DRENVO-257095 format. One record per residue (C-alpha): x, y, z. Coordinates in steps of 0.001 Angstrom, whole numbers, plus 500000, padded with zeros to 6 digits. Example, Ala and Ser with C-alpha at 12.3 -4.5 7.8 and 13.67 -1.06 7.14 Angstrom:
2
512300495500507800
513670498940507140
***
This chain:
941
305117640360691450
303587643790691575
301086645675689488
298971648781689471
295667647141690187
296201643418690239
298721640680689754
301592641455687474
302092641927683783
301607638237683329
305056637167682274
306613636496685661
307625633027686707
305664633141689945
302481634060688140
302938631825685110
300225629402686176
297722632182686820
297061632641683111
296471628920682637
293264629422684600
291765631667681915
288865629798680238
289638628402676792
286818630343675146
284319632960676192
281446634805674518
281850638505673716
281667640726676769
278537642741677529
278901646550677510
279647648270680827
276785647806683264
274758650965683785
273961651956687357
276871650149689025
277672651447692531
280429654069692494
284007653360693481
285599655081696467
287091657661694122
283734658400692453
281961658456695790
284387660948697299
284971663184694287
282407664355691760
284316665186688623
283077668221686681
283288665976683624
281118663208685120
278075663760682886
279517665979680164
277696665463676867
275175663052678369
272191664953676974
271226666197673567
272282664847670164
275693663457669389
277510664472666186
276981662384663062
280510662954661765
283967663023663324
287530662508662158
288696660511665181
286557658630667696
288083657437670966
286044654832672852
286791655009676568
287727657861678912
290165656169681288
293887656804681415
294410655354677904
291678657350676177
292494660647677885
296266660227677452
295663659496673770
293454662577673370
296140664707675023
298869663420672679
296721663797669555
295804667363670450
299424668137671264
300589666791667898
297884668606665926
298456671905667718
302199671710667122
301807671075663396
298911673565663053
296452673250660210
297328674484656765
295387677470655526
291937676326654530
292446672783655839
289457671302657654
289515671192661448
290176667730662905
287198666740665024
288010664369667915
285163662774669889
285485660755673100
282668658366674036
281949656582677309
279097654202678079
278727655521681626
280168658498683492
283544660003682717
286423657714683796
284084655087685260
285944651982684049
289088650291685361
290999653582685859
288260655106687986
287748651939690011
291310650722690671
293419650539693818
295394653750693303
298797652212692469
301314653680690020
304404651495690106
306615649678687586
306837645949686982
309470645038684325
312457645497686657
311359642497688719
310327640593685590
313418641323683518
314840637826683145
311468636340682274
310759638961679598
314311638633678242
313959634863678035
310676635161676150
311502638061673826
315191638942674137
317262641347676223
316581644349673976
312852643833674349
313183643532678128
315099646818678214
312361648448676146
309713647131678546
311554648831681416
311861652051679417
308188652054678417
306993651917682017
309542654475683145
308307656730680350
304672656281681413
305292656917685097
307583659876684469
304979661454682210
302469661345685081
304977662611687661
306310665424685469
302822666528684448
301671666704688070
304807668622689048
304630671080686141
300915671776686621
301038671910690419
298634668979690809
300739666842693152
298824667577696346
295406667759694726
295673664341693040
297257662797696178
300427661785694363
302636659998696897
306111658801695846
307195656746698826
308054653584696941
306577650105697190
307389647216699516
306993643695698250
306624641046700956
307976637516700381
306387634645702212
309356632287701734
312852632037700285
311617630790696905
309845634038696062
312768636124697279
315239634137695146
312936634454692153
312834638246692448
316563638511693144
317359636582689955
315093638879687919
316691642031689340
320192640597688901
319500639960685214
318402643572684803
321510644838686578
323834642730684410
322242644252681297
322793647828682394
319578648682684264
320111650884687316
318936648844690308
320551650989693014
317173652161694305
316161648619695291
316581647748698967
316430644196700314
315133643664703861
315158640683706183
311977639630707910
313134641286711144
313920644544709339
310525644571707626
308813643926710949
310688646745712629
310177649237709822
306634648411708694
305201646191711404
304463643474708864
305150639765709230
307044638210706322
310050636075705432
311778639016703747
310942642070701656
312080644335698858
311608648105698619
311644649667695132
310433652934693528
306676653307693305
303831655764693687
300154656017694518
297590658453693165
293912659485693246
293199658221689700
289913660012688996
291283663385690044
294367662965687875
292405661958684752
289944664800685341
292811667285685533
294500665794682470
291449665964680203
290411669378681521
293853670672680580
293481669211677073
290097670919676650
291655674191677830
294514673859675312
292025673489672466
290001676440673700
293129678597674047
293956678012670380
290885680049669521
288946680088666275
292043679097664306
292490675891666280
293249672911663997
291365670579666320
287907670367667884
287583668156670984
284344666974672600
283231664413675188
279968662451675277
279202660311678315
276193657980678670
276897656793675101
277314653044674750
279076651916671580
277399648784670217
279422648162667052
281851649586664519
280864648765660929
282079649725657485
280512652977656367
277900652091653754
277932655371651868
281791655351651758
281888658942653044
284126657647655855
285852654406656690
283686653477659652
280267653952661227
280282653892665023
276847652790666242
275881653894669729
272903653915672059
272305657537670993
272742657220667243
275542656657664756
278479658759663672
280835658272660729
284569658541661134
287885657590659551
289623656620662781
288383654580665747
290629653925668738
289490651281671212
290541652176674767
288028649958676542
290397647407678106
288265644570679626
285202645596677615
287006645433674259
285056642425672964
281739644214673489
282664646215670388
285141643793668745
283572640323669222
286619638571667722
288550639539670881
286216637552673142
288851634946673946
291789637307673538
291049640068676076
289279638520679052
287162640757681337
288392640128684868
286854641520688033
289030643020690747
287842643870694263
289000646640696605
288042647991700030
288747651198701941
289746650872705585
290170653597708210
292689652595710873
292104653664714479
294501656211715969
295853653519718277
297227651644715264
299933654299715061
300928653290711557
301379655922708855
302930654868705538
304030656707702421
304868653361700850
302528650982699083
302620647243699680
302138643947697860
302114640391699166
303806637400697548
302545636860693982
300779640251694353
297704638483695706
297010641524697848
298158645108697358
297692648172699540
298273651916699725
297717654459702480
296321657799701393
297496661133702854
294316661219704967
295342657931706590
292777655748704849
294049652370703635
292988651051700217
293421647296699949
292747645104696904
293346641590695608
292277638271697118
291013636951693779
292672633569694334
289939632769696876
287077633246694412
285253630267692915
286228629763690183
289572631433690999
290652634880689872
287252636053688545
288273635607684902
285312636247682619
283452638349685206
282367641675683693
279854642850686329
281157645551688647
277909645998690586
278517643169693101
281284642012695445
282507638471696052
282035637302699655
285073635008699575
287280637880698491
285780640171701126
286704637659703812
290217637186702413
290968640929702375
289904641325705992
291893638251707001
294975639536705209
295044642724707278
294999640707710492
297597638131709414
300110640335707592
300224642930710372
299298640518713175
296642642823714519
298890645896714580
296474647726712277
292971648065713709
289976649896712350
286833649494710279
285978648926706624
284458652076705136
283541650892701670
284034648060699172
283726648034695384
284722646182692238
286075647049688790
286729645231685535
290237644757684113
291274643216680800
293619640208680810
295324638526677872
296604634954677928
300204636121677741
299808639132680001
300966641329677084
298649644158675981
297413644625672417
298870647805670939
298400648766667298
296027648200664384
292833646193664837
292507642979662852
289240641363661820
288500637748662680
289822636773659244
293105638523659929
292552641583657731
293803644953658949
290894647270659734
292404650448658321
291907653364660677
291049651222663708
293560650917666555
293573649422670023
295491649736673269
293999647330675794
294521644082677674
296929645428680292
296415642400682543
296078644432685720
299056646620684918
297583649518682994
298522652623684985
302286652299684331
301848651169680720
298972653057679131
300355656623678930
303209655345676739
301103652902674683
298593655721674115
301466657870672890
302441655110670458
298875654924669117
298826658703668650
302027658415666584
300396655748664398
297298657899663802
299241661098663132
301568659261660747
298594657898658821
296951661317658715
300117662697657129
300416659838654670
303622658596656264
304655655174657531
304684654747661293
308224654357662589
308414652415665831
309950654489668645
312971652992670340
311183652657673696
308237650626672375
308653646832672733
308096644923669526
306346642087671338
303420644438672021
302987645088668295
302078643109665235
305227641294664168
307037641913660882
308549639099658844
311967639882660292
310510639778663815
308979636364663165
312215634946661840
314326636483664611
312069635259667400
312052631758665905
315843631698665551
316271632860669148
314888629503670308
317576627459668554
319719625290670830
323367626097671418
325427629268671077
325193631263667851
325958634755666610
323474635373663796
322471638136661425
319337638049659270
318666640212656241
315337640507654422
315416642239651045
312267642754649011
311282644484645801
308456646913645267
305195645563643741
305288645346639943
302539644352637540
302825640702636491
301325639425633259
302903635986633494
301275634356636527
298152633367634574
299118634263630982
296116632471629457
293431633382631998
289823633766630973
290011637439631995
293357639012631184
292245642279632779
292518640848636286
295517642645637728
298316640807639501
301268642380641321
304537640579641975
307237641139644602
310487639291645209
311846638402648639
315332637223649543
316137636169653130
319781635577654055
321056634151657343
324720634635658256
326474633264661320
329714632923663207
330764631320666457
329572633192669548
332419635414670741
334226635351667396
335432638613665862
335604637250662315
333056638370659763
329941636223659566
329569633795656684
326349633029654781
324751629895656239
321397629570654475
319001631573652338
315462631582650994
314091633092647802
310387633625647172
308004635391644816
304882636985646277
301873637611644028
298922639754645098
295520639795643367
293549642659644966
290303641893643103
289876638588644956
292013639506648010
294382636616647281
298118636183647775
300276633431646298
303669632856647894
306014630741645783
309074629569647723
311306629032644727
314643628208646371
316026627239649773
319701626416650135
322540626055652611
326157627016651962
327921624398654054
329828627258655709
327672627420658828
329321626627662135
326391625514664310
324275622439664698
321449621733664245
321009623720661051
318811626835661368
317341626317657881
314112624566658902
313470627159661626
313948630024659157
311724628460656479
308931627543658918
308922631065660366
308735632597656870
305763630430655922
304014630906659273
304236634665658859
302719634408655368
299843632300656699
299119634382659785
299802637809658259
299144637458654517
300864639990652269
298916643240652045
296259641828654437
294610639622651818
291966637194653064
293227634221651022
296790632974650928
298357629949649186
301964628887649703
303455626851646818
306625624760646844
308211622633644103
310676620210645715
313451618930643464
316766617641644810
319855619462643545
323353620013644838
323050623803645042
320392626436644427
321472629824645800
325151629402646693
327342628728643625
330308626506644454
328841625348647776
328498621784646492
332268621481646984
331984622112650727
332193618795652569
330114620172655465
327137620778653196
324469618151653747
322700617552650447
319420615664650725
318436613085648143
315025613237646490
313196611259649178
314886613095652032
314044616455650477
310365615548650146
310227614491653796
312062617684654823
309594619935653023
306599618065654332
307767618345657937
308757622027657557
305392622986656102
303659620920658775
305551622846661464
304363626197660079
300793624907659682
300701623507663218
301860626791664718
299314628686662651
296535626349663808
297602626867667434
297468630633666907
294003630214665383
292806628536668560
294327631230670771
292846634014668623
289447632320668328
289967632266664551
288287629461662659
290130629930659330
291473626412658663
294855625540657209
294705622969654402
297772621035653255
298149619312649876
301012617386648304
301470615381645133
304328613252643814
303706612921640051
303645609340638888
302815607869642310
299504607120643910
298985607957647564
299718604396648642
302850604285646508
304121607542648046
303839606424651670
307127604459651854
308968607624650826
306849610313652515
304895608777655418
301654610353656573
301291611903660033
298247612078662282
298570615848662669
298411617937660708
296203616166658199
297532616173654623
295472615667651475
297174613793648677
296578615384645302
296297618840643814
294216621468645663
292227622699642689
289331620313643159
288378621921646492
290058625353646464
288741628326644531
290797629741641675
292936632698642831
291380634762640041
287791634172641128
285589634660644175
284248631663646048
280758632294644668
281931632428641037
281011629667638540
283576626891637964
286717628284636392
288643626808633424
291998625083633860
293834628189632639
292661630044635762
293993627437638189
297564626613637159
299978629385638244
302919630044635958
305813630439638427
309413631168637386
311665628133636891
308746625793637504
307964622622635471
304297623630635348
305293626762633428
307373624742630975
304516622285630426
302145625176629698
304625626559627175
304843623152625516
301045622893625310
300529626251623681
303625626013621404
304187629724621788
306893631638619993
306550634395622578
307834632339625503
309512629499623675
312197629146626331
309579628280628906
310388631352630977
307128632957632086
308911636252632775
309215636677629016
305617637889629046
306358640434631730
309448641792630003
307662642063626675
304501643657628081
306466646155630191
308648647029627194
305652647553624923
303888649644627571
306987651807627949
307250652317624173
303552653138624038
304158655924626541
307000657289624410
305689656829620875
301913656702621082
299658654133619407
302227652064617502
303222650024620522
299634649911621731
298841648045618513
301709645665619187
300386645116622704
296941644278621352
298533641819618911
300291640144621842
297003639790623717
295396638217620647
298251635718620459
297742634899624127
294058634268623464
294995631789620709
297412630122623105
294619629835625654
292501627918623141
295394625530622483
295845625107626236
292200624128626762
292175621889623682
295332620175624910
293719619223628256
290046618555627561
289821616592630829
290501619720632897
292822620049635861
292850616312636685
294060615396633203
296609618209633295
298186616822636492
298040613272635157
299999614341632108
302488616230634284
303647612846635588
305036612058632108
307090615239631847
310836614671631844
311326616569635122
308830614285636838
309851610896635470
313629611059635196
314243608503637935
314185610878640899
311106611911642841
309813615481642799
306947616903644780
304430619742644639
303244621157647981
300487623705648550
299360625194651892
296031627040651765
294443629359654278
291261631026653065
289707633227655702
285979633961655691
285286637397654368
283093639459652107
282773637554648808
282704640739646766
285189641753644100
287409644574645294
289054647341643253
292380646320641663
294380648927643533
298136648477643514
299352647260646929
301426649724648892
305133648860648876
306867648118652144
308784651090653513
312069649287652926
311295647772649498
313621648621646614
312833649053642937
312717646038640624
315898647003638772
317811647601642006
316606644284643427
317757642466640289
321219644011640626
321427643031644279
320265639512643399
322967639222640716
325596640544643112
324571637920645693
324777635092643162
328059636143641524
330117634854644439
331994631589644827
330812630089648126
333351627260648201
335267627037651478
338549627320649591
337740630991648984
336280631675652415
337904635077652986
336720636384649623
333275635020650409
333232636860653754
334291640097652116
331674639762649362
328948638984651892
329874642024653987
329917644271650917
326496642955649870
325132643697653341
326455647264653227
325105647804649712
321651646616650799
321705649046653720
322701651966651504
320050651157648913
317249650603651431
317994653764653376
318124655864650226
315007654427648582
312699653081651181
312289655824653740
310383659036654237
310495660898657578
307280661204659559
307559664911660209
310116667689659831
312294668452662851
314871671113663641
317824668855663016
316223666927660196
319310665106658924
320186663657662335
316571662684663066
316118661176659612
319306659170660001
318109657795663328
314682656919661983
316179655214658933
318359653124661213
315354652136663350
313316651219660259
316207649301658717
316776647301661898
313038646684662282
312343645461658750
315589644533656978
318544643628659180
318663642010662594
321603640857664663
320970638362667448
323057636317669779
321654632951670820
322910631421674042
320699628454674844
321493625016676255
322994622763673625
320922619986672187
321631616823674080
323038614143671847
321153610958672366
323221607849671991
321355605208670158
321290602058672206
321417599026669984
319253596159671158
320929592972672163
320933590445669333
318148587945669633
319119584437670530
318754582110667595
318563578357667875
320828576923665226
320185573412664034
323477571537663840
323521568410661696
324522565346663617
326574562591662149
324846559308661785
326233556808664276
327120553490662749
325853550537664648
***
């Protein structure tokens, strides 16, 4: 398939094996090499910005630092300036200072060294993208590239740059070497056409037609819209215009823009004096800033080492060729060979620019090569051979010049767009990246840069970034709803599903560790309810609830720890598809918690208490004959395999992301030793499980890893409706929480705090009395288990819930990422944009549970489920949204943005149409032949 500088966006079928050749791991990339020979574009045109800011001191302070001055960096600067100039600074507000840095000359990276192509790719990759991410995502991928290319074309037209930047819009011809590649492209285009994409501009040619029209030898060809451009001239014009816009704003300009070349960035570190978020260290000194945007593509890991095996520097090679007049070939089209191994344009002056040939390098494709000061002899030979073979000698001439450039490839071919994450998975607030275009940056980066500018401007205004409709989700960090939806889309068979994720806002919890050694450690609690509804594909009936998950999420900012307690998982027996989607939903929920811990904490623990019951979340569902209720042993095996699935996927992502944070799995069946548990819950080779509680090897959630050993009270979490909580209540013999409901502490403390606000010190005295009672309870707790955590778990085996004749199990999945072992401020976590208040969530929860889910009342159940869905939408849209910026028609814009946010975070509809799961008939072995001894009668003589 085609690309702007090299093979494809990486998702196409024909190029699928290309990315398998990327080395498994690589060291961080070196910074751009100084003194590399110029490209053709640099050699022919000396930009007035080439050495701007290369001498003298650099500033020590900036608001926004952009690293890289290619098409991404300069497009981003243009959009930021545009947004800031439109909003204008408030009276007296400080001027926003934006600084661009480049290690070498202006635009001397991939943009300034490419092959001059500007053409789309998703149209001839539509089916492959749709298969991987869904039709809506494939449509967005098409729209993103159209948006990028149109922004370049419209800018050149409006500014009168078309001739100066050699913008040629003659389309692109893709040559096919055999029927296989033609059929592959036809199927991709057909899929796009079926889903509403306009494909009328695509022209299919036979080999004879291609030979007659272009003089090229091929099996067949395809002509589609495309362009070529003088990249350095365009970027020079673009950034010069941005500088002029700032200057035209005069002394009242809300933005200051400056460029510093010959400034190599060596690292981005946390600002020690806390005057800013970050310190950008360079070869010419350091500057502090709140925002850093990485636009360095293949060189990304030179500044972010954790991306060493994520964005792979990849060398591309290009030559310039002047055909002789006798060749008599003049093209306004660009060309690409099968699999985009070679690609070519002809400039208005007649010169041909030809690139590719990386498949002939040793090792192939030049992955991991970051030096652009040398050429590869094998590739040089291949490019010259290609001209002779493709045109069979019809194009003659001489090679004028040859050069190389460095691209950035990812293993999936999908760029990284959005916030930067540290190696331990923590969001680096204020740092963003748009890189890893996999040879397809020119038609992607203007739009991805626009998306980054929206993220930065939203953060500057204290608003939540709302994803634009044209930005594919698969390029961004995934939300919980995205994770679940993508996982469900892989289910076998035909299904019409809808997923809803409802969560509450963070609320102080005093019940998680009610007898902790330090009661001042702050804990915040959120509730999450995930509901999956389904109906038969093609049905017009309302969907029915199929399965649901309920969880409590606790965040401890001081130790950067999250505890996720999956309290209930249930099916209704009303679902119409097989196999059940429940395991897929649960595994996706847990995988998201492990890979993207709540509020970017560095430590996360997922807890499950498995106890077999007929129904948990769907009252009346036990009467449904289709409901498959697991017995105690089956439920333990189900949970173990579901958690193992999430852990295995997380470990695979660790390997791909070069992240060494391990996933540890623990389980315990009270009353049974490990050997005694194996007949019921067999061990597996991978992942490795540890039998027993995790508290002997895992740090207490309330303490840092370097802290002294913690008491038992700081290890045992007090979850709602959990036998551990009831055992703690029994130990301390408390009158405060005599019912064994840990939430009693929360309700009492919140009530006393509220009264204290209204009536002064009287309730404050009552609150102090409560804390003194809790301290006495803590002493009874410790006296009751002098043997520590081990004794506590041993005694748990004798609790009624653990020895009533059925097996129960405790499961814990731990992922502690390496990070700074320093206590952080106990700042309340920011609520999700769509989170609702605690009281509202409780009402929604009650409404969900006050329904009879028996099949005998199916129509009432459908109506209640639909009403609940509508009520959630109304509540979320009224509570959980704030527009990014005012617009002329604010109500209409706000309504649209609320819908986008709601569908991104809360509600998702998806249709699954995959091959059905083949039913495997169990072949019974033939009965073994048995020799039967038959008694013989004694013969009388």
